[in-house]
All heavy atoms as TSV, in Angstrom:
chain	resi	resn	atom	element	x	y	z
A	1	MET	N	N	-10.680	-6.219	11.044
A	1	MET	CA	C	-11.022	-5.722	9.744
A	1	MET	C	C	-9.971	-6.202	8.734
A	1	MET	O	O	-8.793	-6.255	9.032
A	1	MET	CB	C	-11.053	-4.185	9.776
A	1	MET	CG	C	-11.265	-3.592	8.419
A	1	MET	SD	S	-11.131	-1.787	8.223
A	1	MET	CE	C	-11.239	-1.084	9.809
A	2	VAL	N	N	-10.408	-6.547	7.532
A	2	VAL	CA	C	-9.508	-6.954	6.464
A	2	VAL	C	C	-9.469	-5.843	5.420
A	2	VAL	O	O	-10.502	-5.351	4.987
A	2	VAL	CB	C	-9.972	-8.279	5.823
A	2	VAL	CG1	C	-9.083	-8.641	4.647
A	2	VAL	CG2	C	-9.976	-9.396	6.848
A	3	GLN	N	N	-8.262	-5.434	5.060
A	3	GLN	CA	C	-8.060	-4.389	4.063
A	3	GLN	C	C	-7.209	-4.946	2.930
A	3	GLN	O	O	-6.292	-5.717	3.165
A	3	GLN	CB	C	-7.344	-3.188	4.682
A	3	GLN	CG	C	-8.109	-2.550	5.833
A	3	GLN	CD	C	-7.209	-1.640	6.646
A	3	GLN	OE1	O	-6.507	-2.114	7.527
A	3	GLN	NE2	N	-7.238	-0.362	6.348
A	4	THR	N	N	-7.515	-4.530	1.715
A	4	THR	CA	C	-6.721	-4.925	0.556
A	4	THR	C	C	-6.190	-3.667	-0.117
A	4	THR	O	O	-6.943	-2.704	-0.318
A	4	THR	CB	C	-7.563	-5.736	-0.444
A	4	THR	OG1	O	-8.069	-6.898	0.214
A	4	THR	CG2	C	-6.725	-6.166	-1.645
A	5	ILE	N	N	-4.916	-3.674	-0.424
A	5	ILE	CA	C	-4.324	-2.548	-1.147
A	5	ILE	C	C	-3.676	-3.064	-2.422
A	5	ILE	O	O	-3.260	-4.219	-2.501
A	5	ILE	CB	C	-3.299	-1.773	-0.292
A	5	ILE	CG1	C	-2.150	-2.669	0.173
A	5	ILE	CG2	C	-3.964	-1.104	0.892
A	5	ILE	CD1	C	-1.038	-1.903	0.871
A	6	ASP	N	N	-3.654	-2.213	-3.434
A	6	ASP	CA	C	-3.004	-2.544	-4.700
A	6	ASP	C	C	-1.520	-2.238	-4.576
A	6	ASP	O	O	-1.147	-1.177	-4.078
A	6	ASP	CB	C	-3.610	-1.731	-5.839
A	6	ASP	CG	C	-5.066	-2.081	-6.094
A	6	ASP	OD1	O	-5.413	-3.263	-5.983
A	6	ASP	OD2	O	-5.854	-1.161	-6.392
A	7	VAL	N	N	-0.692	-3.159	-5.052
A	7	VAL	CA	C	0.755	-2.987	-4.992
A	7	VAL	C	C	1.335	-3.260	-6.384
A	7	VAL	O	O	1.134	-4.339	-6.937
A	7	VAL	CB	C	1.404	-3.943	-3.969
A	7	VAL	CG1	C	2.905	-3.727	-3.915
A	7	VAL	CG2	C	0.775	-3.775	-2.591
A	8	ASP	N	N	2.028	-2.284	-6.941
A	8	ASP	CA	C	2.695	-2.446	-8.228
A	8	ASP	C	C	4.195	-2.620	-7.997
A	8	ASP	O	O	4.763	-1.999	-7.120
A	8	ASP	CB	C	2.473	-1.211	-9.112
A	8	ASP	CG	C	1.039	-1.095	-9.586
A	8	ASP	OD1	O	0.406	-2.138	-9.813
A	8	ASP	OD2	O	0.550	0.050	-9.710
A	9	GLY	N	N	4.809	-3.464	-8.812
A	9	GLY	CA	C	6.256	-3.620	-8.749
A	9	GLY	C	C	6.720	-4.931	-8.154
A	9	GLY	O	O	7.911	-5.230	-8.178
A	10	MET	N	N	5.800	-5.750	-7.627
A	10	MET	CA	C	6.199	-7.059	-7.109
A	10	MET	C	C	6.333	-8.022	-8.286
A	10	MET	O	O	5.448	-8.076	-9.136
A	10	MET	CB	C	5.152	-7.610	-6.142
A	10	MET	CG	C	5.019	-6.877	-4.846
A	10	MET	SD	S	3.917	-7.758	-3.678
A	10	MET	CE	C	2.328	-7.662	-4.507
A	11	SER	N	N	7.427	-8.787	-8.323
A	11	SER	CA	C	7.610	-9.722	-9.427
A	11	SER	C	C	7.942	-11.146	-8.976
A	11	SER	O	O	8.095	-12.025	-9.826
A	11	SER	CB	C	8.713	-9.213	-10.352
A	11	SER	OG	O	9.924	-9.087	-9.641
A	12	CYS	N	N	8.055	-11.355	-7.662
A	12	CYS	CA	C	8.438	-12.686	-7.187
A	12	CYS	C	C	8.066	-12.856	-5.716
A	12	CYS	O	O	7.583	-11.928	-5.070
A	12	CYS	CB	C	9.942	-12.881	-7.363
A	12	CYS	SG	S	10.927	-11.745	-6.354
A	13	GLY	N	N	8.336	-14.040	-5.199
A	13	GLY	CA	C	8.067	-14.330	-3.797
A	13	GLY	C	C	8.885	-13.472	-2.851
A	13	GLY	O	O	8.429	-13.127	-1.760
A	14	GLY	N	N	10.096	-13.113	-3.264
A	14	GLY	CA	C	10.919	-12.233	-2.434
A	14	GLY	C	C	10.292	-10.857	-2.286
A	14	GLY	O	O	10.332	-10.259	-1.212
A	15	CYS	N	N	9.704	-10.387	-3.366
A	15	CYS	CA	C	9.001	-9.103	-3.315
A	15	CYS	C	C	7.815	-9.192	-2.360
A	15	CYS	O	O	7.564	-8.278	-1.569
A	15	CYS	CB	C	8.504	-8.701	-4.706
A	15	CYS	SG	S	9.793	-8.360	-5.907
A	16	GLU	N	N	7.093	-10.309	-2.465
A	16	GLU	CA	C	5.960	-10.511	-1.560
A	16	GLU	C	C	6.422	-10.440	-0.106
A	16	GLU	O	O	5.780	-9.792	0.730
A	16	GLU	CB	C	5.294	-11.859	-1.819
A	16	GLU	CG	C	4.577	-11.948	-3.139
A	16	GLU	CD	C	4.048	-13.340	-3.445
A	16	GLU	OE1	O	4.385	-14.296	-2.712
A	16	GLU	OE2	O	3.309	-13.465	-4.420
A	17	GLN	N	N	7.531	-11.106	0.198
A	17	GLN	CA	C	8.052	-11.109	1.568
A	17	GLN	C	C	8.434	-9.707	2.021
A	17	GLN	O	O	8.168	-9.331	3.166
A	17	GLN	CB	C	9.239	-12.063	1.688
A	17	GLN	CG	C	9.729	-12.245	3.103
A	17	GLN	CD	C	8.672	-12.835	4.037
A	17	GLN	OE1	O	7.874	-13.683	3.625
A	17	GLN	NE2	N	8.659	-12.388	5.271
A	18	ASN	N	N	9.041	-8.924	1.138
A	18	ASN	CA	C	9.389	-7.545	1.482
A	18	ASN	C	C	8.152	-6.732	1.829
A	18	ASN	O	O	8.150	-5.956	2.793
A	18	ASN	CB	C	10.128	-6.867	0.321
A	18	ASN	CG	C	11.508	-7.422	0.103
A	18	ASN	OD1	O	12.103	-8.012	0.993
A	18	ASN	ND2	N	12.023	-7.236	-1.107
A	19	VAL	N	N	7.098	-6.902	1.043
A	19	VAL	CA	C	5.853	-6.165	1.287
A	19	VAL	C	C	5.224	-6.614	2.601
A	19	VAL	O	O	4.786	-5.788	3.408
A	19	VAL	CB	C	4.881	-6.327	0.098
A	19	VAL	CG1	C	3.498	-5.793	0.450
A	19	VAL	CG2	C	5.439	-5.618	-1.134
A	20	VAL	N	N	5.190	-7.919	2.838
A	20	VAL	CA	C	4.612	-8.443	4.077
A	20	VAL	C	C	5.370	-7.905	5.281
A	20	VAL	O	O	4.757	-7.452	6.265
A	20	VAL	CB	C	4.595	-9.992	4.070
A	20	VAL	CG1	C	4.299	-10.553	5.457
A	20	VAL	CG2	C	3.589	-10.499	3.051
A	21	GLU	N	N	6.693	-7.933	5.231
A	21	GLU	CA	C	7.484	-7.421	6.358
A	21	GLU	C	C	7.227	-5.938	6.583
A	21	GLU	O	O	7.136	-5.490	7.730
A	21	GLU	CB	C	8.964	-7.685	6.113
A	21	GLU	CG	C	9.333	-9.154	6.243
A	21	GLU	CD	C	10.781	-9.445	5.872
A	21	GLU	OE1	O	11.547	-8.503	5.586
A	21	GLU	OE2	O	11.145	-10.636	5.874
A	22	ALA	N	N	7.100	-5.173	5.508
A	22	ALA	CA	C	6.815	-3.743	5.646
A	22	ALA	C	C	5.455	-3.528	6.295
A	22	ALA	O	O	5.303	-2.694	7.204
A	22	ALA	CB	C	6.869	-3.056	4.281
A	23	LEU	N	N	4.466	-4.286	5.852
A	23	LEU	CA	C	3.112	-4.124	6.399
A	23	LEU	C	C	3.033	-4.581	7.851
A	23	LEU	O	O	2.342	-3.956	8.664
A	23	LEU	CB	C	2.106	-4.907	5.542
A	23	LEU	CG	C	1.882	-4.346	4.143
A	23	LEU	CD1	C	1.069	-5.325	3.301
A	23	LEU	CD2	C	1.199	-2.988	4.208
A	24	GLU	N	N	3.733	-5.660	8.187
A	24	GLU	CA	C	3.692	-6.156	9.561
A	24	GLU	C	C	4.365	-5.189	10.530
A	24	GLU	O	O	4.142	-5.264	11.734
A	24	GLU	CB	C	4.316	-7.543	9.649
A	24	GLU	CG	C	3.427	-8.608	9.012
A	24	GLU	CD	C	4.030	-9.996	9.019
A	24	GLU	OE1	O	5.263	-10.124	9.193
A	24	GLU	OE2	O	3.261	-10.966	8.836
A	25	GLY	N	N	5.151	-4.256	10.015
A	25	GLY	CA	C	5.774	-3.248	10.856
A	25	GLY	C	C	4.873	-2.070	11.173
A	25	GLY	O	O	5.226	-1.217	11.979
A	26	VAL	N	N	3.691	-2.035	10.568
A	26	VAL	CA	C	2.748	-0.941	10.792
A	26	VAL	C	C	1.916	-1.242	12.034
A	26	VAL	O	O	1.403	-2.355	12.206
A	26	VAL	CB	C	1.825	-0.745	9.569
A	26	VAL	CG1	C	0.766	0.309	9.845
A	26	VAL	CG2	C	2.646	-0.377	8.337
A	27	SER	N	N	1.774	-0.246	12.881
A	27	SER	CA	C	0.975	-0.395	14.095
A	27	SER	C	C	-0.466	-0.755	13.747
A	27	SER	O	O	-1.076	-0.147	12.867
A	27	SER	CB	C	1.000	0.922	14.880
A	27	SER	OG	O	0.206	0.817	16.028
A	28	GLY	N	N	-1.004	-1.772	14.423
A	28	GLY	CA	C	-2.381	-2.188	14.207
A	28	GLY	C	C	-2.530	-3.380	13.276
A	28	GLY	O	O	-3.618	-3.929	13.137
A	29	VAL	N	N	-1.443	-3.806	12.623
A	29	VAL	CA	C	-1.510	-4.943	11.707
A	29	VAL	C	C	-1.304	-6.229	12.506
A	29	VAL	O	O	-0.304	-6.383	13.207
A	29	VAL	CB	C	-0.442	-4.831	10.596
A	29	VAL	CG1	C	-0.397	-6.119	9.768
A	29	VAL	CG2	C	-0.723	-3.626	9.713
A	30	SER	N	N	-2.256	-7.160	12.394
A	30	SER	CA	C	-2.118	-8.443	13.082
A	30	SER	C	C	-1.638	-9.539	12.127
A	30	SER	O	O	-1.047	-10.520	12.571
A	30	SER	CB	C	-3.447	-8.849	13.724
A	30	SER	OG	O	-4.469	-8.947	12.748
A	31	ASP	N	N	-1.888	-9.373	10.828
A	31	ASP	CA	C	-1.421	-10.346	9.840
A	31	ASP	C	C	-1.407	-9.673	8.474
A	31	ASP	O	O	-2.210	-8.769	8.216
A	31	ASP	CB	C	-2.342	-11.571	9.814
A	31	ASP	CG	C	-1.761	-12.718	8.990
A	31	ASP	OD1	O	-0.525	-12.896	9.008
A	31	ASP	OD2	O	-2.536	-13.430	8.342
A	32	ALA	N	N	-0.502	-10.111	7.611
A	32	ALA	CA	C	-0.415	-9.551	6.263
A	32	ALA	C	C	-0.001	-10.632	5.286
A	32	ALA	O	O	0.707	-11.567	5.642
A	32	ALA	CB	C	0.590	-8.401	6.224
A	33	SER	N	N	-0.467	-10.493	4.051
A	33	SER	CA	C	-0.047	-11.386	2.973
A	33	SER	C	C	0.014	-10.566	1.693
A	33	SER	O	O	-0.587	-9.506	1.596
A	33	SER	CB	C	-1.015	-12.560	2.818
A	33	SER	OG	O	-2.300	-12.099	2.452
A	34	ALA	N	N	0.760	-11.073	0.723
A	34	ALA	CA	C	0.889	-10.382	-0.553
A	34	ALA	C	C	0.860	-11.401	-1.681
A	34	ALA	O	O	1.282	-12.547	-1.508
A	34	ALA	CB	C	2.189	-9.579	-0.602
A	35	ASP	N	N	0.359	-10.970	-2.835
A	35	ASP	CA	C	0.276	-11.828	-4.013
A	35	ASP	C	C	0.801	-11.049	-5.210
A	35	ASP	O	O	0.145	-10.131	-5.687
A	35	ASP	CB	C	-1.176	-12.247	-4.227
A	35	ASP	CG	C	-1.363	-13.203	-5.400
A	35	ASP	OD1	O	-0.473	-13.262	-6.280
A	35	ASP	OD2	O	-2.406	-13.874	-5.439
A	36	HIS	N	N	2.017	-11.401	-5.671
A	36	HIS	CA	C	2.614	-10.633	-6.763
A	36	HIS	C	C	1.871	-10.817	-8.079
A	36	HIS	O	O	1.837	-9.917	-8.892
A	36	HIS	CB	C	4.114	-10.956	-6.924
A	36	HIS	CG	C	4.414	-12.268	-7.558
A	36	HIS	ND1	N	4.463	-13.439	-6.833
A	36	HIS	CD2	C	4.698	-12.603	-8.834
A	36	HIS	CE1	C	4.769	-14.441	-7.641
A	36	HIS	NE2	N	4.917	-13.962	-8.877
A	37	GLU	N	N	1.244	-11.972	-8.278
A	37	GLU	CA	C	0.503	-12.198	-9.513
A	37	GLU	C	C	-0.766	-11.348	-9.572
A	37	GLU	O	O	-1.124	-10.837	-10.631
A	37	GLU	CB	C	0.173	-13.675	-9.676
A	37	GLU	CG	C	1.412	-14.522	-9.946
A	37	GLU	CD	C	1.099	-16.000	-10.103
A	37	GLU	OE1	O	-0.081	-16.392	-10.031
A	37	GLU	OE2	O	2.061	-16.769	-10.295
A	38	ALA	N	N	-1.426	-11.184	-8.448
A	38	ALA	CA	C	-2.639	-10.350	-8.395
A	38	ALA	C	C	-2.304	-8.876	-8.207
A	38	ALA	O	O	-3.145	-8.010	-8.466
A	38	ALA	CB	C	-3.545	-10.829	-7.261
A	39	GLY	N	N	-1.098	-8.589	-7.717
A	39	GLY	CA	C	-0.718	-7.207	-7.460
A	39	GLY	C	C	-1.432	-6.610	-6.274
A	39	GLY	O	O	-1.746	-5.411	-6.260
A	40	THR	N	N	-1.673	-7.443	-5.278
A	40	THR	CA	C	-2.376	-6.969	-4.078
A	40	THR	C	C	-1.689	-7.442	-2.802
A	40	THR	O	O	-0.920	-8.396	-2.806
A	40	THR	CB	C	-3.834	-7.482	-4.044
A	40	THR	OG1	O	-3.831	-8.908	-4.029
A	40	THR	CG2	C	-4.638	-6.979	-5.227
A	41	ALA	N	N	-2.029	-6.754	-1.729
A	41	ALA	CA	C	-1.633	-7.166	-0.387
A	41	ALA	C	C	-2.876	-7.091	0.488
A	41	ALA	O	O	-3.697	-6.185	0.335
A	41	ALA	CB	C	-0.543	-6.270	0.163
A	42	THR	N	N	-3.015	-8.056	1.370
A	42	THR	CA	C	-4.163	-8.112	2.267
A	42	THR	C	C	-3.665	-8.012	3.697
A	42	THR	O	O	-2.692	-8.681	4.069
A	42	THR	CB	C	-4.942	-9.426	2.065
A	42	THR	OG1	O	-5.316	-9.526	0.687
A	42	THR	CG2	C	-6.190	-9.466	2.934
A	43	VAL	N	N	-4.347	-7.173	4.465
A	43	VAL	CA	C	-3.923	-6.892	5.838
A	43	VAL	C	C	-5.091	-7.105	6.781
A	43	VAL	O	O	-6.207	-6.656	6.504
A	43	VAL	CB	C	-3.415	-5.435	5.950
A	43	VAL	CG1	C	-3.050	-5.103	7.380
A	43	VAL	CG2	C	-2.255	-5.198	5.015
A	44	GLU	N	N	-4.831	-7.779	7.895
A	44	GLU	CA	C	-5.823	-7.909	8.956
A	44	GLU	C	C	-5.399	-7.017	10.108
A	44	GLU	O	O	-4.221	-6.949	10.448
A	44	GLU	CB	C	-5.920	-9.357	9.421
A	44	GLU	CG	C	-6.487	-10.287	8.376
A	44	GLU	CD	C	-6.632	-11.712	8.890
A	44	GLU	OE1	O	-6.911	-11.895	10.098
A	44	GLU	OE2	O	-6.461	-12.634	8.074
A	45	GLY	N	N	-6.378	-6.330	10.689
A	45	GLY	CA	C	-6.103	-5.448	11.812
A	45	GLY	C	C	-6.820	-4.129	11.633
A	45	GLY	O	O	-7.724	-4.004	10.801
A	46	ASP	N	N	-6.394	-3.132	12.405
A	46	ASP	CA	C	-7.075	-1.837	12.356
A	46	ASP	C	C	-6.115	-0.708	11.986
A	46	ASP	O	O	-6.240	0.408	12.466
A	46	ASP	CB	C	-7.771	-1.550	13.683
A	46	ASP	CG	C	-6.805	-1.516	14.862
A	46	ASP	OD1	O	-5.602	-1.747	14.661
A	46	ASP	OD2	O	-7.269	-1.250	15.980
A	47	ALA	N	N	-5.175	-1.009	11.098
A	47	ALA	CA	C	-4.189	-0.008	10.675
A	47	ALA	C	C	-4.831	1.021	9.746
A	47	ALA	O	O	-5.788	0.719	9.024
A	47	ALA	CB	C	-3.020	-0.686	9.975
A	48	ASN	N	N	-4.249	2.197	9.745
A	48	ASN	CA	C	-4.679	3.285	8.881
A	48	ASN	C	C	-4.225	3.007	7.448
A	48	ASN	O	O	-3.074	2.627	7.219
A	48	ASN	CB	C	-4.061	4.584	9.423
A	48	ASN	CG	C	-4.414	5.787	8.616
A	48	ASN	OD1	O	-4.106	5.876	7.436
A	48	ASN	ND2	N	-5.059	6.728	9.268
A	49	ASP	N	N	-5.137	3.216	6.472
A	49	ASP	CA	C	-4.806	2.966	5.059
A	49	ASP	C	C	-3.570	3.743	4.622
A	49	ASP	O	O	-2.712	3.218	3.913
A	49	ASP	CB	C	-5.975	3.357	4.147
A	49	ASP	CG	C	-7.125	2.371	4.210
A	49	ASP	OD1	O	-6.938	1.263	4.740
A	49	ASP	OD2	O	-8.216	2.717	3.703
A	50	ALA	N	N	-3.475	4.994	5.011
A	50	ALA	CA	C	-2.343	5.828	4.601
A	50	ALA	C	C	-1.034	5.276	5.147
A	50	ALA	O	O	-0.001	5.319	4.455
A	50	ALA	CB	C	-2.555	7.264	5.057
A	51	ASP	N	N	-1.053	4.730	6.355
A	51	ASP	CA	C	0.151	4.142	6.947
A	51	ASP	C	C	0.575	2.882	6.188
A	51	ASP	O	O	1.762	2.625	5.999
A	51	ASP	CB	C	-0.069	3.806	8.422
A	51	ASP	CG	C	-0.225	5.041	9.296
A	51	ASP	OD1	O	0.167	6.141	8.861
A	51	ASP	OD2	O	-0.746	4.895	10.414
A	52	LEU	N	N	-0.411	2.098	5.742
A	52	LEU	CA	C	-0.107	0.886	4.971
A	52	LEU	C	C	0.531	1.247	3.638
A	52	LEU	O	O	1.550	0.674	3.257
A	52	LEU	CB	C	-1.380	0.073	4.746
A	52	LEU	CG	C	-2.078	-0.459	5.994
A	52	LEU	CD1	C	-3.407	-1.115	5.605
A	52	LEU	CD2	C	-1.195	-1.438	6.742
A	53	VAL	N	N	-0.064	2.206	2.945
A	53	VAL	CA	C	0.463	2.642	1.651
A	53	VAL	C	C	1.879	3.191	1.822
A	53	VAL	O	O	2.792	2.871	1.052
A	53	VAL	CB	C	-0.467	3.672	0.990
A	53	VAL	CG1	C	0.191	4.338	-0.213
A	53	VAL	CG2	C	-1.790	3.007	0.576
A	54	ALA	N	N	2.079	4.005	2.850
A	54	ALA	CA	C	3.404	4.592	3.091
A	54	ALA	C	C	4.446	3.515	3.367
A	54	ALA	O	O	5.577	3.599	2.879
A	54	ALA	CB	C	3.329	5.581	4.251
A	55	ALA	N	N	4.085	2.488	4.124
A	55	ALA	CA	C	5.027	1.411	4.446
A	55	ALA	C	C	5.443	0.659	3.189
A	55	ALA	O	O	6.622	0.346	2.997
A	55	ALA	CB	C	4.410	0.451	5.463
A	56	VAL	N	N	4.482	0.371	2.313
A	56	VAL	CA	C	4.794	-0.344	1.074
A	56	VAL	C	C	5.661	0.529	0.169
A	56	VAL	O	O	6.628	0.055	-0.435
A	56	VAL	CB	C	3.496	-0.784	0.359
A	56	VAL	CG1	C	3.803	-1.343	-1.019
A	56	VAL	CG2	C	2.754	-1.817	1.197
A	57	GLU	N	N	5.337	1.810	0.084
A	57	GLU	CA	C	6.137	2.715	-0.748
A	57	GLU	C	C	7.552	2.865	-0.193
A	57	GLU	O	O	8.509	2.932	-0.957
A	57	GLU	CB	C	5.430	4.055	-0.892
A	57	GLU	CG	C	4.187	3.925	-1.781
A	57	GLU	CD	C	3.431	5.221	-1.964
A	57	GLU	OE1	O	3.629	6.186	-1.200
A	57	GLU	OE2	O	2.600	5.253	-2.896
A	58	ASP	N	N	7.681	2.895	1.128
A	58	ASP	CA	C	9.014	2.966	1.745
A	58	ASP	C	C	9.833	1.714	1.434
A	58	ASP	O	O	11.071	1.767	1.412
A	58	ASP	CB	C	8.912	3.154	3.266
A	58	ASP	CG	C	8.490	4.560	3.678
A	58	ASP	OD1	O	8.502	5.462	2.801
A	58	ASP	OD2	O	8.140	4.744	4.849
A	59	ALA	N	N	9.151	0.594	1.198
A	59	ALA	CA	C	9.844	-0.650	0.857
A	59	ALA	C	C	10.219	-0.697	-0.627
A	59	ALA	O	O	10.861	-1.642	-1.077
A	59	ALA	CB	C	8.959	-1.851	1.207
A	60	GLY	N	N	9.805	0.317	-1.399
A	60	GLY	CA	C	10.227	0.413	-2.795
A	60	GLY	C	C	9.202	0.029	-3.831
A	60	GLY	O	O	9.529	-0.175	-4.997
A	61	TYR	N	N	7.939	-0.073	-3.425
A	61	TYR	CA	C	6.882	-0.453	-4.349
A	61	TYR	C	C	5.839	0.667	-4.424
A	61	TYR	O	O	5.735	1.486	-3.525
A	61	TYR	CB	C	6.208	-1.757	-3.885
A	61	TYR	CG	C	7.207	-2.869	-3.715
A	61	TYR	CD1	C	7.841	-3.079	-2.494
A	61	TYR	CD2	C	7.557	-3.679	-4.782
A	61	TYR	CE1	C	8.788	-4.072	-2.342
A	61	TYR	CE2	C	8.499	-4.681	-4.641
A	61	TYR	CZ	C	9.125	-4.868	-3.422
A	61	TYR	OH	O	10.062	-5.853	-3.266
A	62	ASP	N	N	5.059	0.673	-5.496
A	62	ASP	CA	C	3.957	1.628	-5.622
A	62	ASP	C	C	2.711	0.995	-5.016
A	62	ASP	O	O	2.439	-0.187	-5.243
A	62	ASP	CB	C	3.689	1.966	-7.098
A	62	ASP	CG	C	4.845	2.731	-7.729
A	62	ASP	OD1	O	5.445	3.564	-7.029
A	62	ASP	OD2	O	5.115	2.502	-8.915
A	63	ALA	N	N	1.968	1.786	-4.258
A	63	ALA	CA	C	0.784	1.253	-3.592
A	63	ALA	C	C	-0.348	2.269	-3.591
A	63	ALA	O	O	-0.126	3.468	-3.622
A	63	ALA	CB	C	1.127	0.868	-2.149
A	64	SER	N	N	-1.572	1.744	-3.557
A	64	SER	CA	C	-2.768	2.580	-3.411
A	64	SER	C	C	-3.841	1.769	-2.711
A	64	SER	O	O	-3.855	0.541	-2.788
A	64	SER	CB	C	-3.253	3.077	-4.773
A	64	SER	OG	O	-3.588	1.984	-5.605
A	65	ASP	N	N	-4.714	2.480	-2.015
A	65	ASP	CA	C	-5.785	1.755	-1.310
A	65	ASP	C	C	-7.062	1.763	-2.096
A	65	ASP	O	O	-7.174	2.272	-3.153
A	65	ASP	CB	C	-6.020	2.316	0.081
A	65	ASP	CG	C	-6.353	3.799	0.084
A	65	ASP	OD1	O	-6.376	4.413	-0.981
A	65	ASP	OD2	O	-6.587	4.321	1.168
């Protein structure tokens, strides 16, 4: 399954990498990507939406599904 979440606060490629690393640490995520210009992150796998949002927020960004 592919899920997309909105992420606020990313301003560069480094931010994207931080978000990707946070998402890849969530159980059930097989792949993740982030786009700071679009303000989104895309996740492949069967992770829980709330867990994805929490991981991004723990990394210092605002997120919503």
